[in-house]
N, C-alpha and C positions, 0 to 999 in steps of 0.2 A: 383292814384294807381300806375301807371307805374314808377312814380318818386320814390316812396318808394321802389318799388322793386329794381330800379337801385342804390338807397342808401344803401339798404340791401346788394347787390352784392358787391358794394365798401367797405362797412364796413367789410364784411367777407374776403375780399382781404387784407385789412389793418391788420386785426387780424392775418391772416396767415403769412403775410410779417413780422409783428412785432414778432411773435412767433419764425421765422426763424432767424431774425437778434439778438434777445435777447439770443437765444440759442447760437449763434456762440461765445458769451463771456463767456459761462460757462466754469468752470474748473472741472477737475475731481480729486477726492481724492482717494488715495490707503490706504484702511483701514486694519488694523492688528488686528485680534482677537486671544485672547489666552484662552485656556480652560486647566486648570491645572490638572483636575481630570475627569474621566468619569462621565458624568451626570452633571458637573459643569457649571455654567453660563459662557458664553464667554465674556471677557472683551475687548471692542474695543477701539483702539486709532488710530490716524492718523500716517501713515508711511510717506507719501509725498504728493504733489498736483502736477497736470500736466495740461498744457493748452489744451491736446487733450486726447481722450479716448485712442487712438493707443498708445501714449507714456505710458500711464498708464499700459496698458495691456503688453506692452514690459517689463516693470519693473516686472510684475507678472511672465511673462515667465522666466526672469533671476533669480529671487527668487526661483521659483518652478522647479529647476533643481536638480537632485540627486535621491538617491534611496528611500528616505523616503518622497518623495513628490508626490502628486496626483493632477493632472491638469484637470479641467473641462472646455475644450474649448468652450463650447456653452455659458457659463456664464462667462468664464475667472475668475473662483474661483480656488483658490490654497489651498490644505491642506497639511501641514507637520506635521510628527509626530516624536516624540522621544520616541522609543520604550523601552529604559532602564528604564526610570520613565515616566508615561504616561503624555504627554502634546500634545497639538495639536495647530498648528498656521494656522489662516485662513487669506486669503488675497482676498479683493474684490475692484474692482474699481467702484466707484459710482459717480454721479454727485455731486457737491459741496452742493447741497440743500437737499441731502438725506443721512440719517445716516443708517448703517447697523443694521439689526435685526438677531435673532437666525437663 
């Protein structure tokens, strides 16, 4: 019984270690979503990819400067508007294994 507990602890440790090592290789994708009309679906495309979340969010900060931009720093999501003819651009940094949703 004690051997199985030790093996269980070792297994859990290896799983945690692997999760951290595997995650270190992840890249982050900057997604750009465009909604051309109020209530229309947002069409998402990739803007660029980065080796770290920090670099991705720095790019969003650069994009999201100006009077027609709104930045949510809790989620690093940026929204830019064109007030002359409605259009909204959304920017999100997500892991390369996750696609954006509405």
